[in-house]
Structures are given as structure tokens and as C-alpha cells.
N, C-alpha and C positions, 0 to 999 in steps of 0.2 A: 468522382465528380462532386461538385458542390451541391448538387440536388439532394444528395444523401443527408446533408446537414442544413437544409434550407429552412427548417422549422424551429428556429431558436425560441419563438414564442411558446411553442408546445413544451419545450424544455423548462421554461419558467413556470408553466401551469401544471405540468405533470411530471412528478419525480421519475417515473419509469422512462418517459421520453428523455429526461435529463441524463439518465444512465446511458441510453443508447446514443444520444447526440454527443455526449462527452466522449464516448468510445470512438465514434466515427470521426470526430474532430481530431482526436489523438492519432488515429490511423492516417489521417490526411496530413499530419505534422503541424497542425494548428493548435499548439498547446495553450496559447492564451485564450483561444475560443473554447477549448475544452474546459479550462479552469472556470471561465465565465458560465458555461452551461451547467457545470457541476455545482458551482456555488449557488446558482439560481434554483436548481433542483433540491439542493441540500437544505435550503431555507424552508422548503415544504416537506422534507422527508425526516426531520428530526423525530427520533423515537420510533421510526418505522423500520421494517425489515430492509428497506433500501439504503438506509443510512450507512451501513457498513460498506456496501459496494461503492457508494458515492465518496465516502471518506478515503477508500483505497485509491480511487481514481484521482482524488484531490491530492493525496500524498505523492502519487506518481507525477502529476502535472507540476506540482511545486518543485519537486526534485529536478524535473526536466528544465524548468526555468531558472535553476540555480539558487532557488530560495531554500537552502539546506536547513536552516534552523526551523523555518515554518514546516518544511516537509517532515523533518524529524518529529516535530510536535504532533503533526497529523498522524504519522505512523504510530506514535505512542497512543493516540486515541483509538486507532484501529486495533492495536494490541489489546487494549483494555476491553474493547467491544467484542472481538472475535471469540466465539465460544469453543473453537477447536484448538488443540495443542499445535497443530501445524500452522494455522492462521496466526496464532500468537507468536510462534517462532519466526515465521516469515517477516512479520511486522518488526520484530526486534532485530532481526538480521538486517533489514533495510535501514533501521536507525543506526546500526553499526557501520553500514556502508557510508552513511552520511556524517559520521562522527569526525570531529576535528583532529583527534590525536590517537596514537596507538593504544594507550592505556584505556581510553574510553571505548574504542573499537573492541578490544579484548574483552572487557566486561560485558558489553552488549552481545558479542558473538557467543561467549560462554553461557550467558543467560538464554540466548536463543536455542542453544543445544539442549539446555535443561528443559526449556518449554517444549521442544520437539519430543522429548521423552514422555511427556504426559505424566501419568502417575507411576511409570516404571523408572528403573535406574539404568537401563541399557539404551544405547543409541539405537534409533530405528535404522534398519539396514535395507529397507525396501521402499519403493514408491517415492512420492514427492518428499516426504519427510526424510527418508534415507539419503536422497540426493542433496537436500538442503544441509543436512548434518555433514555429509562428506565435503561439500563446498565450504562450509564454515570451518571445518578442521583444516582445510588447505589455507584458508585466509588466516587462521590463527598461526599456522606454521610460518607464514610469510611476515608476520609482525615482528 
């Protein structure tokens, strides 16, 4: 129902509300409204712990609207900000998904696999990182 997202003013005033309103708008399929809510919240969330979540939502919304160059640039920001190997790898993988040519995708996918390894030299084989690496290996094989 639209009542879930009726408080856009709160999204502009409160970055936490912006995260929630943005997610609700996306769930309802209103990507343009999601992007507006996220952008409004992001203006107030610079340098806070919410910035990473908002930038991730923003990258997803930009990709959904076909703005691939902007989405890729936003994923690069997410990659730089995320403190975890998995988060960095996922952001780099999404950049690869948006890349225009096979050589660029290959470089980004290989970089994502390296990021997923963290400080080790072996591919993770369990959990979300293991799934991501397996998916990236399949994508690389199809290039």
C-alpha cells in the first residue's frame, strides 16, 4: 500500500527514514521515488554510518533506471567505503555486471574474486562470499 511510503518529508529530514522509505519505494517498484528518497537522505547522511546503505540503494536504483555509468560510479564509491572483503567484492562484481565490454567485465570480475579472498590467496567456498565467487567464475567462463 502507498501508506507505507507516505512520509517523504521524514525521508528528507531523517536519514534513517530515508533508508526505510527508499527500500519500501523499491519494493513497490517505484524506483524514481526510491532514488529521490535516497538522494534526500544521503544529503544528510554524508560521513555517517548510514551513508554506505544509502549509496548501495542509490547504486541499485540507478542501475534499475538504466543509468549504468552513474550506477557503476556509485558502486565504486560503495566498494571504497565498505570495510568488508565481501562488501568490496560485491560492489566490484556489480560494476562488472554494468561494464560495457567483455575485457572490462573480466578485469572487474577478477578483481572482485581477489577482494572476496580478503587477505588469503584461496577462493572462499562457503557462505555469501563462496556463492559470489562461484557466480563470478561462471560469468568469467561465459566471457
